N, C-alpha and C positions, 0 to 999 in steps of 0.2 A: 742789689742796687738800692734797696729801700733805706740802707743806713745813710745814704747821701741826701735823703729827702727830710726836710725838717718836720718836727712834730706839728707845728702850726699848719704846714701845707697838708699833711695827712688829715688833720682834724677838719680843715676847710673842705677837703674832698669828701669826707664822710658826711658833711652837712648836705651835700647834693643828693647823696643816696638816702639819707634819713628823711629828707624833705620830699620824697616820692621820686623815683627814678624816671620821671617823664622825659620826653624828648627835649623839651626846653631846658630842663635842669642838666641833662647829660651834655647838651650842646655848650652850655655855659661852663660846665665843669671842664670840658676839654679845652675851652678857650682859656680858662683860669690856669690849667696846667701848662699850656703852651706859653702863657705869659710868664709864669713863675719859674718854670724849669728851663725854658729855652729862650726866654727874654725876647719873644716875638712881638710883644706890644699889642696883642689883641685886647680889645675891650670885652668885658664880661660882666654879667649881672650876678648878684649873690643868689644863693639857693632860695627858692620860693616854695613853700608848702601849699599844695593844691587843695582846694576845698573838696569835701565829700560830694557836693552837689553843685550844679551851676548851669547857666544857660550857655548855649553855643550857637554860633552862626559863622560860616567861613568868611563872611564879609568883614567881621570885626575881630580885633585882637584883644580888646579890653572887656572885662566883665560888665563894667558900667555902660559901655556902648551897647552891648547886647541887651541889657535890661531896658535901656531907654528905647531901643528899637522895638521890643515886644510891647512896651507900654504905648508907644506911638501907633503901632499896628492896631491895638485895641481901641485907642481913643480917637484916632483920626482917619484910618485907612478906609473904613467902610467895607473891607473885604474879610472873609473868614480867615482864621489862622489855624494851622495844623502843627502840633508839636510832635517831634520824634524823640522818644526816650531811649537812651542807650547806656551801656555800662561805662563807668568812670575809667576803667582800665583801658578801654578803647580810646577814650579822649587822651589819656596820658601817653599812650604808645603811638598815637597818630593813626590807629587802625580805624579810620573814619570814612573810608571810601563809600561804604554803603549808606552812611548817614548823609554825606554830601549829595549822593545820587538822589536820595529821597527828597531832600530839601530843594534841590534844583528842579526836580520834576514837579513838585507841588507848586513851585512858583511859575513854571511853564504853564501849568493848568489854571493860573490866575488867582491863587490864594497866597497868603503870607505863610511862611514856614519858620520854625524855630526848633533848635535842638535842646535837649535837656539831658545832661549826663548825671549819673548818680551811682554811688557805691552800692546802695540797696534801696528798694522801695519798702523794706520792712522797718526802717528807722522812722518812728512816728512821734507826734507831739500833739497836745491839745490845741485846737484852733477855734477861736470864738466865732469867727465869721467866714464861712465858706459858702458863698452864694446865699448869705442870710441865715445859715444854719451853723450851730455849734457842733463841732466834731471832736470827740474825746481822743481819738487816735487817728490823726491824719498824716499821711506820708510826708515827711519833711521835704523830700525832693519836690513834691507837687506844690508846695507853698510858693515856689518860684513862678508858678503860673497864675497866682492870685494877685489881683490889683491891690496895691498897698493901701488905698483909701477906701475902696468899696467892698473888698473881699470877693469880688466877682471873678470867675474864671476867665482869663484873657485868651483862651483858645477854644475852638469849637470841636475839635477832634484830637484824640491822642493816638499815635502809632507807637506801640511798645515793641522794642526788639529784645526785651529782657526775658530770660527763661524763667520757668517755675511760676509760682503764685505769690502774691503779696501776703496773703493770709496763711494760716497753718492748715495743712492737709492731714486728716486723720487716717493713717494706714490700717487701723484696726476696726474701722466702722464707717458710718456715713460722715461726710464732711459737711458740717452745718455752716450757715451764713455767719460771718464773723466781722471783725473790725474792718477788713479790707473792703468788704461790700459797702459798709457805711461810708467810707471815704470816697469811693467811686460814685456812690449815689449822690453825695453832696456836691461833687464836682459837676455832675449832671452833663457829661459829654460821653459819646461813644468811645470805646477803647479798642483799637484794632491791634491784632498780634501779627507783626511781621517776623518772619523766621530767618535767622542766620544759621545755616546748617553747619554742623561740625564735620560733615563729609564733603567730598568734592562734587563739582557739577557733573562730571562723567559718571560717578557712582550713582548719583540721583537719576540722571537721564536714562541710564541703562537698566535701572532696577524696575521690575514690574510692580513693586510695592511703593515706589516713590521714596519718601523719607525713611531713614533707618530708624530702628526702634528707639535709640537714644533721643534723636530729634523729636520723634513723635511724642515721647513722654515729656521732655523738657519744654517743648515749644508748642505743643498742641493740647495734650490731655490735661496737664497740670494748670497751665494758664487759664483754661476754661473755668476753673473754680472761681476766678476773679470776675467772671462774666465777660472776658475779652472775646472779641469777634476774630476768629482765626482766619488768616488770609493765605498768603503764599510765601514760599522761600524767596527772599530777595538777594541773598548772597550765599556763597559757598567758599570753603577754605581753598586757598590757592597759594603757590609760592610767590614771594616777592620778586625773586630773581632766579636765575638758572642754578644757583647753588642749592636751592630747595631747603635751605636751613631755617628760613623764617617764613611763617605763614600769615596770611591776612584774609579778611573777608572780602572777596571780590564780588561786586554787585553784578547781577544779571539784569540788564537794563529793561528788557521787555516785562520782566516780573516786577521791577520797580515801578514801571508805568502803570501796571494793573493795580498795584496796591495804592498808589497815589490817586488813581481815578476812583477807587472805592472810597478813599477818605474824603474826596471832594464831592461825592454824590449828595 
């Protein structure tokens, strides 16, 4: 059937894949195909390449709105702000239930909340002013938390759901303090580690050891090299529907509450 589809249509479809196969791009691609192949007259937007890092809040659709919201929280609200850091792939795929649960619970507890997605915390750049300090290698993602005029950190606590460590771990000997510690020190806020388990809730609940060895390594032992404060599992893998073909991180609300309370102490 492909020979009935024009080269222009195929090239346009490939743009949606090459620009990151996020849910928004896939939705617009299907609308484009429905319009061009079946003449259904759906409106669609062109493919949009998603940034490697960015702010997120479920109340806002546009990046500028989210940025203005964080700045307004910092400048005018008079309340603490907590940021939740999570992987860009979860942002693109819509696997954000655990993020939304944390943001919601933080706001129930009376603080401001903001999400920050990133491809990696290891991408770094020199920053002249982080709370008044020059940092040679500061994580690019975390620059979104700095006030554009003063260089001050606009959040009071970070909750990281990202596995592993920002810096390099030496498997052949002692791991010494390195650039990741410098960046966190300049930011001058506590960093809590919230755990997204690669196992299921039942596996964890029925196990006498709790987290499986993979979770313990990725989300407990290695992140401690950054000086993160280890908390609790906030989500476990679960099927999206009865077909069991797609998994997502299903939040466990009582654990979400406990981590949110720890962040707001």
